[in-house]
C-alpha positions as CSV (number, residue, x, y, z in Angstrom):
1,M,-76.2,218.1,149.2
2,Q,-74.2,217.0,146.1
3,Q,-76.4,217.1,143.0
4,L,-75.7,213.8,141.7
5,E,-74.6,213.6,137.4
6,V,-77.8,212.2,135.4
7,L,-76.0,209.7,132.9
8,A,-79.4,208.8,131.1
9,E,-83.2,209.6,130.8
10,I,-86.1,208.4,129.9
11,T,-89.1,211.1,129.0
12,V,-92.4,210.4,127.5
13,R,-93.3,212.7,124.7
14,P,-96.8,214.7,125.3
15,L,-98.2,212.7,122.1
16,R,-97.3,209.6,123.1
17,R,-98.5,210.2,126.6
18,F,-101.9,211.8,125.7
19,V,-102.5,209.0,122.6
20,G,-101.9,206.2,125.6
21,A,-104.3,207.9,127.7
22,A,-106.9,208.5,125.5
23,A,-107.0,205.0,123.8
24,V,-107.7,203.8,127.6
25,A,-110.1,206.6,128.4
26,V,-111.9,206.1,125.0
27,S,-112.5,202.0,126.5
28,G,-113.3,202.9,129.6
29,T,-116.1,205.1,128.2
30,L,-117.3,202.8,125.9
31,L,-117.5,200.3,128.4
32,L,-119.7,202.9,130.7
33,G,-121.9,203.5,128.0
34,T,-122.9,199.8,127.5
35,A,-122.9,199.9,131.0
36,M,-125.5,202.6,131.1
37,F,-127.2,202.2,127.9
38,E,-127.4,198.6,127.1
39,P,-126.5,196.8,130.6
40,P,-126.1,193.0,130.5
41,Q,-128.8,191.0,132.1
42,G,-127.8,189.9,135.8
43,A,-126.8,192.1,138.6
44,V,-123.3,190.7,139.0
45,L,-122.6,191.2,135.3
46,Q,-123.6,194.6,135.3
47,M,-121.6,195.3,138.3
48,L,-118.5,193.7,136.4
49,V,-119.3,196.1,133.6
50,W,-119.5,199.3,136.0
51,A,-116.4,198.1,137.9
52,M,-114.1,197.3,134.3
53,A,-115.0,200.7,133.0
54,L,-114.5,202.4,136.2
55,V,-110.8,200.8,136.5
56,L,-110.1,201.6,132.6
57,L,-111.2,205.4,133.6
58,A,-108.7,205.3,136.8
59,S,-106.1,203.7,134.5
60,A,-106.2,206.4,131.8
61,F,-106.0,209.2,134.7
62,R,-102.5,207.5,136.0
63,L,-101.2,206.6,132.8
64,Y,-101.5,210.8,132.1
65,R,-100.0,211.6,135.5
66,D,-97.2,208.8,135.3
67,T,-95.6,209.0,132.4
68,G,-95.3,212.7,133.0
69,L,-92.2,212.1,135.0
70,T,-88.8,210.9,133.7
71,V,-86.6,207.9,134.7
72,L,-82.8,209.2,135.7
73,L,-79.8,207.1,135.9
74,T,-77.1,208.4,138.1
75,D,-74.1,206.6,139.3
76,K,-75.9,205.9,142.2
77,A,-79.1,204.7,141.5
78,L,-82.2,204.4,139.2
79,T,-84.7,207.1,140.0
80,D,-87.5,209.0,138.8
81,S,-87.8,212.6,138.6
82,S,-90.4,212.6,141.6
83,G,-87.0,211.7,143.8
84,E,-88.4,207.7,144.3
85,V,-85.5,205.4,143.6
86,I,-86.6,202.5,141.4
87,V,-83.7,200.3,142.1
88,A,-79.9,201.2,143.8
89,L,-77.5,200.5,141.0
90,E,-75.4,197.9,143.7
91,D,-78.7,195.8,143.4
92,I,-78.5,195.0,139.9
93,V,-77.6,191.2,138.9
94,E,-78.6,191.5,135.5
95,I,-80.0,193.4,132.7
96,E,-82.3,192.2,129.7
97,R,-83.7,193.5,126.7
98,G,-83.6,190.4,124.3
99,H,-86.7,189.8,121.8
100,F,-88.1,186.6,124.0
101,T,-87.1,188.5,127.6
102,F,-90.2,189.6,130.2
103,R,-89.9,193.2,129.9
104,P,-92.3,196.2,128.9
105,S,-92.7,197.1,124.8
106,N,-89.7,200.0,124.3
107,G,-87.9,199.0,127.5
108,F,-86.0,196.6,129.6
109,S,-85.9,194.7,132.3
110,L,-83.5,193.6,135.6
111,K,-82.7,191.2,137.9
112,L,-82.2,192.4,141.3
113,S,-80.2,190.4,144.2
114,A,-82.7,191.4,146.7
115,E,-86.5,191.5,147.1
116,T,-88.1,195.0,146.5
117,T,-90.9,196.4,147.8
118,P,-93.7,196.2,145.0
119,R,-94.3,199.8,142.8
120,W,-95.5,200.5,139.9
121,R,-95.5,203.6,137.4
122,V,-97.9,202.9,135.0
123,G,-96.6,203.4,131.6
124,L,-93.0,203.9,133.0
125,W,-91.4,201.4,135.1
126,W,-91.8,198.7,137.4
127,R,-90.6,196.4,140.3
128,A,-91.6,193.5,142.4
129,G,-89.7,190.8,143.9
130,T,-86.3,190.4,142.6
131,R,-87.2,192.0,138.9
132,A,-87.6,195.2,138.2
133,A,-88.4,197.0,134.8
134,I,-88.3,200.4,132.8
135,G,-90.3,201.3,129.8
136,G,-93.5,200.9,128.1
137,A,-94.4,204.4,126.8
138,S,-91.4,205.5,126.4
139,S,-89.5,205.7,123.2
140,A,-87.3,202.5,122.2
141,A,-84.0,204.7,121.6
142,Q,-84.2,206.4,125.1
143,A,-84.8,202.8,126.8
144,K,-81.8,201.4,124.4
145,K,-79.1,204.2,125.3
146,M,-80.4,204.1,128.8
147,A,-79.8,200.3,129.2
148,E,-76.1,200.8,127.3
149,T,-75.2,203.3,129.6
150,L,-76.2,201.1,132.7
151,E,-74.4,198.1,131.2
152,K,-71.0,200.0,130.8
153,H,-71.7,201.8,134.0
154,L,-72.0,198.5,135.7
155,G,-69.8,196.1,133.4
156,L,-72.6,193.8,132.9
157,S,-73.7,192.4,129.4
158,V,-76.8,193.3,127.8
159,L,-78.5,190.3,125.6
160,P,-79.2,192.1,122.0
161,D,-82.1,193.6,120.7
């Protein structure tokens, strides 16, 4: 099998991973404490608080796990280090990273030519319908470099930051 050349990559630094996941986990823990020691009146509200606490704790785990991956740009596709293809480069129509675009913080979004299967790696990338986005917990410099490399490789225009 031929090894593809990596043109750019995005990794999330360990401290950023830990702080992000810890902030979400603390929120979940505080809500869990509320559910246990000062529950609201009514069974429906109590169940809602418990459910939100559990969702936050599960999200913290997923955020830490998913940001351990790396987003890789090759000459064929955007993939992550688990081998999952985020989008094929031939499907990208437009790259957006301006201030008023719908994109993750420290990242960029892509318009695609075809519908994709919805998928999400918390804090790293997502795709749904004819859109995909890279970024979130990543560094802005790495995402900017990847967007610029992608633009040059595809010959598309990137909106200024």
